[in-house]
Structure formats: C-alpha cells, structure tokens
PyMOL Python script that loads the backbone (N, CA, C, O; Angstrom):
from pymol import cmd

cmd.read_pdbstr("""\
ATOM      1  N   LEU A   1      50.738 124.966  79.776  1.00  0.00           N
ATOM      2  CA  LEU A   1      51.196 125.941  80.689  1.00  0.00           C
ATOM      3  C   LEU A   1      52.708 126.138  80.528  1.00  0.00           C
ATOM      4  O   LEU A   1      53.205 127.264  80.535  1.00  0.00           O
ATOM      5  N   SER A   2      53.434 125.010  80.382  1.00  0.00           N
ATOM      6  CA  SER A   2      54.870 125.099  80.267  1.00  0.00           C
ATOM      7  C   SER A   2      55.307 125.827  78.972  1.00  0.00           C
ATOM      8  O   SER A   2      56.271 126.592  78.975  1.00  0.00           O
ATOM      9  N   SER A   3      54.604 125.579  77.915  1.00  0.00           N
ATOM     10  CA  SER A   3      54.919 126.308  76.614  1.00  0.00           C
ATOM     11  C   SER A   3      54.674 127.796  76.758  1.00  0.00           C
ATOM     12  O   SER A   3      55.442 128.607  76.241  1.00  0.00           O
ATOM     13  N   LEU A   4      53.614 128.158  77.453  1.00  0.00           N
ATOM     14  CA  LEU A   4      53.359 129.642  77.776  1.00  0.00           C
ATOM     15  C   LEU A   4      54.463 130.236  78.576  1.00  0.00           C
ATOM     16  O   LEU A   4      54.914 131.347  78.301  1.00  0.00           O
ATOM     17  N   VAL A   5      54.882 129.552  79.511  1.00  0.00           N
ATOM     18  CA  VAL A   5      56.060 130.061  80.349  1.00  0.00           C
ATOM     19  C   VAL A   5      57.245 130.225  79.502  1.00  0.00           C
ATOM     20  O   VAL A   5      57.909 131.261  79.542  1.00  0.00           O
ATOM     21  N   LEU A   6      57.554 129.173  78.684  1.00  0.00           N
ATOM     22  CA  LEU A   6      58.760 129.267  77.849  1.00  0.00           C
ATOM     23  C   LEU A   6      58.633 130.400  76.802  1.00  0.00           C
ATOM     24  O   LEU A   6      59.609 131.096  76.524  1.00  0.00           O
ATOM     25  N   LEU A   7      57.447 130.577  76.236  1.00  0.00           N
ATOM     26  CA  LEU A   7      57.257 131.689  75.321  1.00  0.00           C
ATOM     27  C   LEU A   7      57.397 133.085  76.056  1.00  0.00           C
ATOM     28  O   LEU A   7      57.951 134.037  75.507  1.00  0.00           O
ATOM     29  N   ARG A   8      56.928 133.142  77.171  1.00  0.00           N
ATOM     30  CA  ARG A   8      57.161 134.427  77.968  1.00  0.00           C
ATOM     31  C   ARG A   8      58.633 134.725  78.240  1.00  0.00           C
ATOM     32  O   ARG A   8      59.082 135.866  78.130  1.00  0.00           O
ATOM     33  N   VAL A   9      59.420 133.610  78.618  1.00  0.00           N
ATOM     34  CA  VAL A   9      60.769 133.769  78.878  1.00  0.00           C
ATOM     35  C   VAL A   9      61.485 134.218  77.602  1.00  0.00           C
ATOM     36  O   VAL A   9      62.340 135.103  77.629  1.00  0.00           O
ATOM     37  N   VAL A  10      61.108 133.575  76.468  1.00  0.00           N
ATOM     38  CA  VAL A  10      61.762 133.926  75.283  1.00  0.00           C
ATOM     39  C   VAL A  10      61.419 135.372  74.839  1.00  0.00           C
ATOM     40  O   VAL A  10      62.302 136.073  74.345  1.00  0.00           O
ATOM     41  N   LEU A  11      60.244 135.801  74.994  1.00  0.00           N
ATOM     42  CA  LEU A  11      59.891 137.148  74.708  1.00  0.00           C
ATOM     43  C   LEU A  11      60.553 138.142  75.639  1.00  0.00           C
ATOM     44  O   LEU A  11      60.874 139.247  75.202  1.00  0.00           O
ATOM     45  N   ASP A  12      60.778 137.800  76.927  1.00  0.00           N
ATOM     46  CA  ASP A  12      61.511 138.704  77.871  1.00  0.00           C
ATOM     47  C   ASP A  12      63.018 138.788  77.375  1.00  0.00           C
ATOM     48  O   ASP A  12      63.668 139.831  77.450  1.00  0.00           O
ATOM     49  N   LEU A  13      63.484 137.668  76.891  1.00  0.00           N
ATOM     50  CA  LEU A  13      65.001 137.647  76.498  1.00  0.00           C
ATOM     51  C   LEU A  13      65.103 138.473  75.273  1.00  0.00           C
ATOM     52  O   LEU A  13      66.065 139.225  75.115  1.00  0.00           O
ATOM     53  N   LEU A  14      64.081 138.360  74.330  1.00  0.00           N
ATOM     54  CA  LEU A  14      64.076 139.207  73.154  1.00  0.00           C
ATOM     55  C   LEU A  14      64.028 140.681  73.476  1.00  0.00           C
ATOM     56  O   LEU A  14      64.747 141.486  72.883  1.00  0.00           O
ATOM     57  N   ARG A  15      63.155 141.034  74.439  1.00  0.00           N
ATOM     58  CA  ARG A  15      63.067 142.426  74.848  1.00  0.00           C
ATOM     59  C   ARG A  15      64.455 142.851  75.403  1.00  0.00           C
ATOM     60  O   ARG A  15      64.952 143.898  74.988  1.00  0.00           O
ATOM     61  N   VAL A  16      65.068 142.135  76.269  1.00  0.00           N
ATOM     62  CA  VAL A  16      66.374 142.484  76.712  1.00  0.00           C
ATOM     63  C   VAL A  16      67.385 142.681  75.649  1.00  0.00           C
ATOM     64  O   VAL A  16      68.140 143.653  75.664  1.00  0.00           O
ATOM     65  N   VAL A  17      67.412 141.757  74.708  1.00  0.00           N
ATOM     66  CA  VAL A  17      68.357 141.913  73.627  1.00  0.00           C
ATOM     67  C   VAL A  17      68.035 143.133  72.816  1.00  0.00           C
ATOM     68  O   VAL A  17      68.960 143.871  72.478  1.00  0.00           O
ATOM     69  N   LEU A  18      66.810 143.401  72.479  1.00  0.00           N
ATOM     70  CA  LEU A  18      66.451 144.663  71.815  1.00  0.00           C
ATOM     71  C   LEU A  18      66.870 145.938  72.567  1.00  0.00           C
ATOM     72  O   LEU A  18      67.337 146.920  71.989  1.00  0.00           O
ATOM     73  N   ASP A  19      66.677 145.858  73.865  1.00  0.00           N
ATOM     74  CA  ASP A  19      67.098 146.995  74.638  1.00  0.00           C
ATOM     75  C   ASP A  19      68.579 147.244  74.633  1.00  0.00           C
ATOM     76  O   ASP A  19      69.065 148.373  74.573  1.00  0.00           O
ATOM     77  N   LEU A  20      69.264 146.142  74.697  1.00  0.00           N
ATOM     78  CA  LEU A  20      70.785 146.169  74.617  1.00  0.00           C
ATOM     79  C   LEU A  20      71.175 146.666  73.197  1.00  0.00           C
ATOM     80  O   LEU A  20      72.170 147.383  73.089  1.00  0.00           O
ATOM     81  N   LEU A  21      70.506 146.354  72.192  1.00  0.00           N
ATOM     82  CA  LEU A  21      70.897 146.790  70.795  1.00  0.00           C
ATOM     83  C   LEU A  21      70.633 148.285  70.729  1.00  0.00           C
ATOM     84  O   LEU A  21      71.429 149.025  70.151  1.00  0.00           O
ATOM     85  N   ARG A  22      69.483 148.762  71.337  1.00  0.00           N
ATOM     86  CA  ARG A  22      69.238 150.162  71.344  1.00  0.00           C
ATOM     87  C   ARG A  22      70.318 150.962  72.052  1.00  0.00           C
ATOM     88  O   ARG A  22      70.726 152.027  71.588  1.00  0.00           O
ATOM     89  N   VAL A  23      70.781 150.426  73.198  1.00  0.00           N
ATOM     90  CA  VAL A  23      71.898 151.078  73.877  1.00  0.00           C
ATOM     91  C   VAL A  23      73.164 151.117  73.073  1.00  0.00           C
ATOM     92  O   VAL A  23      73.865 152.129  73.048  1.00  0.00           O
ATOM     93  N   VAL A  24      73.463 150.026  72.418  1.00  0.00           N
ATOM     94  CA  VAL A  24      74.645 150.099  71.578  1.00  0.00           C
ATOM     95  C   VAL A  24      74.568 150.974  70.422  1.00  0.00           C
ATOM     96  O   VAL A  24      75.567 151.577  70.030  1.00  0.00           O
ATOM     97  N   LEU A  25      73.378 151.083  69.826  1.00  0.00           N
ATOM     98  CA  LEU A  25      73.175 152.035  68.752  1.00  0.00           C
ATOM     99  C   LEU A  25      73.260 153.468  69.226  1.00  0.00           C
ATOM    100  O   LEU A  25      73.769 154.340  68.522  1.00  0.00           O
ATOM    101  N   ASP A  26      72.752 153.708  70.440  1.00  0.00           N
ATOM    102  CA  ASP A  26      72.874 155.088  70.965  1.00  0.00           C
ATOM    103  C   ASP A  26      74.326 155.432  71.252  1.00  0.00           C
ATOM    104  O   ASP A  26      74.762 156.551  70.980  1.00  0.00           O
ATOM    105  N   LEU A  27      75.089 154.473  71.804  1.00  0.00           N
ATOM    106  CA  LEU A  27      76.523 154.677  72.039  1.00  0.00           C
ATOM    107  C   LEU A  27      77.300 154.910  70.770  1.00  0.00           C
ATOM    108  O   LEU A  27      78.217 155.731  70.732  1.00  0.00           O
ATOM    109  N   LEU A  28      76.949 154.215  69.769  1.00  0.00           N
ATOM    110  CA  LEU A  28      77.577 154.349  68.450  1.00  0.00           C
ATOM    111  C   LEU A  28      77.312 155.774  67.868  1.00  0.00           C
ATOM    112  O   LEU A  28      78.199 156.405  67.293  1.00  0.00           O
ATOM    113  N   ARG A  29      76.061 156.240  68.045  1.00  0.00           N
ATOM    114  CA  ARG A  29      75.727 157.573  67.621  1.00  0.00           C
ATOM    115  C   ARG A  29      76.474 158.616  68.381  1.00  0.00           C
ATOM    116  O   ARG A  29      76.912 159.600  67.786  1.00  0.00           O
ATOM    117  N   VAL A  30      76.636 158.461  69.611  1.00  0.00           N
ATOM    118  CA  VAL A  30      77.409 159.405  70.441  1.00  0.00           C
ATOM    119  C   VAL A  30      78.925 159.359  70.001  1.00  0.00           C
ATOM    120  O   VAL A  30      79.572 160.402  69.915  1.00  0.00           O
ATOM    121  N   VAL A  31      79.439 158.200  69.741  1.00  0.00           N
ATOM    122  CA  VAL A  31      80.834 158.117  69.262  1.00  0.00           C
ATOM    123  C   VAL A  31      80.964 158.795  67.885  1.00  0.00           C
ATOM    124  O   VAL A  31      81.962 159.477  67.652  1.00  0.00           O
ATOM    125  N   LEU A  32      80.003 158.635  66.969  1.00  0.00           N
ATOM    126  CA  LEU A  32      80.109 159.263  65.709  1.00  0.00           C
ATOM    127  C   LEU A  32      80.020 160.742  65.832  1.00  0.00           C
ATOM    128  O   LEU A  32      80.761 161.468  65.170  1.00  0.00           O
ATOM    129  N   ASP A  33      79.103 161.226  66.689  1.00  0.00           N
ATOM    130  CA  ASP A  33      79.028 162.676  66.982  1.00  0.00           C
ATOM    131  C   ASP A  33      80.326 163.239  67.483  1.00  0.00           C
ATOM    132  O   ASP A  33      80.774 164.296  67.039  1.00  0.00           O
ATOM    133  N   LEU A  34      80.943 162.514  68.430  1.00  0.00           N
ATOM    134  CA  LEU A  34      82.225 162.990  68.967  1.00  0.00           C
ATOM    135  C   LEU A  34      83.314 163.016  67.824  1.00  0.00           C
ATOM    136  O   LEU A  34      84.153 163.915  67.782  1.00  0.00           O
ATOM    137  N   LEU A  35      83.268 162.049  66.948  1.00  0.00           N
ATOM    138  CA  LEU A  35      84.231 161.981  65.897  1.00  0.00           C
ATOM    139  C   LEU A  35      83.945 163.139  64.937  1.00  0.00           C
ATOM    140  O   LEU A  35      84.898 163.721  64.420  1.00  0.00           O
ATOM    141  N   ARG A  36      82.780 163.477  64.690  1.00  0.00           N
ATOM    142  CA  ARG A  36      82.468 164.606  63.852  1.00  0.00           C
ATOM    143  C   ARG A  36      82.987 165.933  64.498  1.00  0.00           C
ATOM    144  O   ARG A  36      83.529 166.789  63.799  1.00  0.00           O
ATOM    145  N   VAL A  37      82.817 166.084  65.810  1.00  0.00           N
ATOM    146  CA  VAL A  37      83.325 167.267  66.483  1.00  0.00           C
ATOM    147  C   VAL A  37      84.913 167.292  66.407  1.00  0.00           C
ATOM    148  O   VAL A  37      85.507 168.340  66.155  1.00  0.00           O
ATOM    149  N   VAL A  38      85.509 166.206  66.615  1.00  0.00           N
ATOM    150  CA  VAL A  38      86.938 166.166  66.538  1.00  0.00           C
ATOM    151  C   VAL A  38      87.436 166.570  65.070  1.00  0.00           C
ATOM    152  O   VAL A  38      88.375 167.341  64.869  1.00  0.00           O
ATOM    153  N   LEU A  39      86.740 165.994  64.149  1.00  0.00           N
ATOM    154  CA  LEU A  39      87.080 166.364  62.753  1.00  0.00           C
ATOM    155  C   LEU A  39      86.856 167.880  62.477  1.00  0.00           C
ATOM    156  O   LEU A  39      87.637 168.521  61.774  1.00  0.00           O
ATOM    157  N   ASP A  40      85.742 168.428  63.069  1.00  0.00           N
ATOM    158  CA  ASP A  40      85.567 169.877  62.848  1.00  0.00           C
ATOM    159  C   ASP A  40      86.648 170.644  63.491  1.00  0.00           C
ATOM    160  O   ASP A  40      87.132 171.629  62.935  1.00  0.00           O
ATOM    161  N   LEU A  41      87.047 170.224  64.654  1.00  0.00           N
ATOM    162  CA  LEU A  41      88.156 170.973  65.379  1.00  0.00           C
ATOM    163  C   LEU A  41      89.396 170.849  64.637  1.00  0.00           C
ATOM    164  O   LEU A  41      90.156 171.814  64.556  1.00  0.00           O
ATOM    165  N   LEU A  42      89.674 169.678  64.059  1.00  0.00           N
ATOM    166  CA  LEU A  42      90.848 169.578  63.198  1.00  0.00           C
ATOM    167  C   LEU A  42      90.830 170.419  61.997  1.00  0.00           C
ATOM    168  O   LEU A  42      91.863 170.959  61.602  1.00  0.00           O
ATOM    169  N   ARG A  43      89.664 170.561  61.374  1.00  0.00           N
ATOM    170  CA  ARG A  43      89.545 171.454  60.235  1.00  0.00           C
ATOM    171  C   ARG A  43      89.760 172.973  60.662  1.00  0.00           C
ATOM    172  O   ARG A  43      90.352 173.746  59.909  1.00  0.00           O
ATOM    173  N   VAL A  44      89.288 173.348  61.825  1.00  0.00           N
ATOM    174  CA  VAL A  44      89.524 174.655  62.298  1.00  0.00           C
ATOM    175  C   VAL A  44      91.024 174.882  62.560  1.00  0.00           C
ATOM    176  O   VAL A  44      91.563 175.929  62.204  1.00  0.00           O
ATOM    177  N   VAL A  45      91.659 173.948  63.152  1.00  0.00           N
ATOM    178  CA  VAL A  45      93.143 174.017  63.363  1.00  0.00           C
ATOM    179  C   VAL A  45      93.865 174.183  62.063  1.00  0.00           C
ATOM    180  O   VAL A  45      94.720 175.060  61.936  1.00  0.00           O
ATOM    181  N   LEU A  46      93.534 173.336  61.062  1.00  0.00           N
ATOM    182  CA  LEU A  46      94.155 173.425  59.829  1.00  0.00           C
ATOM    183  C   LEU A  46      94.004 174.794  59.170  1.00  0.00           C
ATOM    184  O   LEU A  46      94.946 175.315  58.573  1.00  0.00           O
ATOM    185  N   ASP A  47      92.782 175.380  59.287  1.00  0.00           N
ATOM    186  CA  ASP A  47      92.474 176.620  58.708  1.00  0.00           C
ATOM    187  C   ASP A  47      93.274 177.701  59.434  1.00  0.00           C
ATOM    188  O   ASP A  47      93.742 178.654  58.811  1.00  0.00           O
ATOM    189  N   MET A  48      93.424 177.559  60.700  1.00  0.00           N
ATOM    190  CA  MET A  48      94.188 178.560  61.428  1.00  0.00           C
ATOM    191  C   MET A  48      95.698 178.494  61.024  1.00  0.00           C
ATOM    192  O   MET A  48      96.390 179.507  60.914  1.00  0.00           O
ATOM    193  N   LEU A  49      96.139 177.268  60.819  1.00  0.00           N
ATOM    194  CA  LEU A  49      97.535 177.065  60.395  1.00  0.00           C
ATOM    195  C   LEU A  49      97.747 177.751  58.945  1.00  0.00           C
ATOM    196  O   LEU A  49      98.748 178.426  58.707  1.00  0.00           O
ATOM    197  N   CYS A  50      96.745 177.528  58.015  1.00  0.00           N
ATOM    198  CA  CYS A  50      96.828 178.187  56.824  1.00  0.00           C
ATOM    199  C   CYS A  50      96.899 179.743  56.893  1.00  0.00           C
ATOM    200  O   CYS A  50      97.668 180.399  56.190  1.00  0.00           O
ATOM    201  N   VAL A  51      96.090 180.242  57.739  1.00  0.00           N
ATOM    202  CA  VAL A  51      96.127 181.712  57.995  1.00  0.00           C
ATOM    203  C   VAL A  51      97.492 182.141  58.479  1.00  0.00           C
ATOM    204  O   VAL A  51      98.063 183.112  57.981  1.00  0.00           O
ATOM    205  N   VAL A  52      98.026 181.398  59.471  1.00  0.00           N
ATOM    206  CA  VAL A  52      99.344 181.736  60.042  1.00  0.00           C
ATOM    207  C   VAL A  52     100.385 181.678  58.957  1.00  0.00           C
ATOM    208  O   VAL A  52     101.270 182.533  58.920  1.00  0.00           O
ATOM    209  N   LEU A  53     100.318 180.710  58.074  1.00  0.00           N
ATOM    210  CA  LEU A  53     101.307 180.542  57.001  1.00  0.00           C
ATOM    211  C   LEU A  53     101.180 181.710  55.994  1.00  0.00           C
ATOM    212  O   LEU A  53     102.174 182.241  55.497  1.00  0.00           O
ATOM    213  N   ASP A  54      99.923 182.081  55.721  1.00  0.00           N
ATOM    214  CA  ASP A  54      99.694 183.241  54.760  1.00  0.00           C
ATOM    215  C   ASP A  54     100.318 184.536  55.450  1.00  0.00           C
ATOM    216  O   ASP A  54     101.032 185.318  54.823  1.00  0.00           O
ATOM    217  N   LEU A  55     100.005 184.687  56.731  1.00  0.00           N
ATOM    218  CA  LEU A  55     100.609 185.810  57.319  1.00  0.00           C
ATOM    219  C   LEU A  55     102.123 185.897  57.307  1.00  0.00           C
ATOM    220  O   LEU A  55     102.751 186.937  57.107  1.00  0.00           O
ATOM    221  N   LEU A  56     102.655 184.677  57.545  1.00  0.00           N
ATOM    222  CA  LEU A  56     104.184 184.662  57.529  1.00  0.00           C
ATOM    223  C   LEU A  56     104.673 184.945  56.077  1.00  0.00           C
ATOM    224  O   LEU A  56     105.721 185.562  55.884  1.00  0.00           O
ATOM    225  N   ARG A  57     103.933 184.503  55.107  1.00  0.00           N
ATOM    226  CA  ARG A  57     104.328 184.786  53.736  1.00  0.00           C
ATOM    227  C   ARG A  57     104.241 186.267  53.453  1.00  0.00           C
ATOM    228  O   ARG A  57     105.096 186.805  52.749  1.00  0.00           O
ATOM    229  N   VAL A  58     103.233 186.946  53.978  1.00  0.00           N
ATOM    230  CA  VAL A  58     103.112 188.364  53.765  1.00  0.00           C
ATOM    231  C   VAL A  58     104.274 189.042  54.493  1.00  0.00           C
ATOM    232  O   VAL A  58     104.942 189.894  53.907  1.00  0.00           O
ATOM    233  N   VAL A  59     104.517 188.705  55.683  1.00  0.00           N
ATOM    234  CA  VAL A  59     105.636 189.275  56.474  1.00  0.00           C
ATOM    235  C   VAL A  59     106.931 189.190  55.699  1.00  0.00           C
ATOM    236  O   VAL A  59     107.697 190.147  55.582  1.00  0.00           O
ATOM    237  N   ARG A  60     107.136 187.980  55.171  1.00  0.00           N
ATOM    238  CA  ARG A  60     108.463 187.688  54.452  1.00  0.00           C
ATOM    239  C   ARG A  60     108.492 188.579  53.166  1.00  0.00           C
ATOM    240  O   ARG A  60     109.533 189.129  52.806  1.00  0.00           O
ATOM    241  N   VAL A  61     107.407 188.692  52.542  1.00  0.00           N
ATOM    242  CA  VAL A  61     107.413 189.608  51.292  1.00  0.00           C
ATOM    243  C   VAL A  61     107.662 191.025  51.703  1.00  0.00           C
ATOM    244  O   VAL A  61     108.446 191.725  51.062  1.00  0.00           O
ATOM    245  N   PHE A  62     107.030 191.462  52.736  1.00  0.00           N
ATOM    246  CA  PHE A  62     107.283 192.872  53.184  1.00  0.00           C
ATOM    247  C   PHE A  62     108.723 193.086  53.588  1.00  0.00           C
ATOM    248  O   PHE A  62     109.359 194.075  53.223  1.00  0.00           O
ATOM    249  N   THR A  63     109.219 192.131  54.349  1.00  0.00           N
ATOM    250  CA  THR A  63     110.585 192.370  54.863  1.00  0.00           C
ATOM    251  C   THR A  63     111.592 192.288  53.765  1.00  0.00           C
ATOM    252  O   THR A  63     112.578 193.025  53.750  1.00  0.00           O
ATOM    253  N   SER A  64     111.346 191.385  52.836  1.00  0.00           N
ATOM    254  CA  SER A  64     112.283 191.315  51.683  1.00  0.00           C
ATOM    255  C   SER A  64     112.218 192.531  50.844  1.00  0.00           C
ATOM    256  O   SER A  64     113.269 193.006  50.412  1.00  0.00           O
ATOM    257  N   SER A  65     111.045 193.091  50.566  1.00  0.00           N
ATOM    258  CA  SER A  65     110.994 194.304  49.828  1.00  0.00           C
ATOM    259  C   SER A  65     111.636 195.485  50.624  1.00  0.00           C
ATOM    260  O   SER A  65     112.338 196.328  50.065  1.00  0.00           O
ATOM    261  N   PHE A  66     111.369 195.500  51.916  1.00  0.00           N
ATOM    262  CA  PHE A  66     111.935 196.573  52.699  1.00  0.00           C
ATOM    263  C   PHE A  66     113.455 196.497  52.688  1.00  0.00           C
ATOM    264  O   PHE A  66     114.133 197.514  52.536  1.00  0.00           O
ATOM    265  N   LEU A  67     113.996 195.271  52.852  1.00  0.00           N
ATOM    266  CA  LEU A  67     115.494 195.124  52.741  1.00  0.00           C
ATOM    267  C   LEU A  67     115.981 195.499  51.424  1.00  0.00           C
ATOM    268  O   LEU A  67     117.061 196.076  51.299  1.00  0.00           O
ATOM    269  N   HIS A  68     115.211 195.190  50.395  1.00  0.00           N
ATOM    270  CA  HIS A  68     115.634 195.564  49.039  1.00  0.00           C
ATOM    271  C   HIS A  68     115.709 197.029  48.857  1.00  0.00           C
ATOM    272  O   HIS A  68     116.666 197.536  48.270  1.00  0.00           O
ATOM    273  N   TRP A  69     114.679 197.766  49.366  1.00  0.00           N
ATOM    274  CA  TRP A  69     114.719 199.203  49.235  1.00  0.00           C
ATOM    275  C   TRP A  69     115.800 199.843  50.163  1.00  0.00           C
ATOM    276  O   TRP A  69     116.392 200.865  49.816  1.00  0.00           O
ATOM    277  N   SER A  70     116.025 199.262  51.266  1.00  0.00           N
ATOM    278  CA  SER A  70     116.964 199.854  52.180  1.00  0.00           C
ATOM    279  C   SER A  70     118.499 199.678  51.608  1.00  0.00           C
ATOM    280  O   SER A  70     119.402 200.426  51.982  1.00  0.00           O
ATOM    281  N   TYR A  71     118.687 198.694  50.735  1.00  0.00           N
ATOM    282  CA  TYR A  71     120.010 198.567  50.245  1.00  0.00           C
ATOM    283  C   TYR A  71     120.190 199.522  49.020  1.00  0.00           C
ATOM    284  O   TYR A  71     121.321 199.773  48.606  1.00  0.00           O
ATOM    285  N   LEU A  72     119.142 200.021  48.477  1.00  0.00           N
ATOM    286  CA  LEU A  72     119.249 200.941  47.352  1.00  0.00           C
ATOM    287  C   LEU A  72     119.647 202.353  47.755  1.00  0.00           C
ATOM    288  O   LEU A  72     119.772 203.227  46.897  1.00  0.00           O
TER     289      LEU A  72
END
""", "prot")
cmd.dss("prot")
cmd.show_as("cartoon", "prot")
cmd.util.cbc("prot")
cmd.orient("prot")
C-alpha cells in the first residue's frame, strides 16, 4: 500500500513538472513571436529610412541642378 501511494505521489509530481514545462515552452514561444514582430518592425523602420534617404538624395540632385541652371 505504501509503495502504491509513493508511486502515485511521484506520478503526480511528474505531471506537475510536465505542466510547468509546457507553460515555460508556451511562454518561450510567445517571447519568440514578440521578438519576430519587433524585428519585422525594425526592418520596416529601416526600409522607411532608406526611402527617406533616397528622397533626400533626389531632392539634393534636383536642387543642385536647378541652382546650376539658375547661375547660367
């Protein structure tokens, strides 16, 4: 009887440990998803910065050519 009770306690403890492991893995998955979202947002911000820099380059070229023609 005592060994059966001990076995049952050990099995219950194992179940609790497995449940905790499942929770930890779910939390890890959520953290990884959040990290992926943050990285995607960073990529979007960097792409927007590249577009802004390209626009500034175009404006600079136009203004320099305009100034060049206005001096002539």
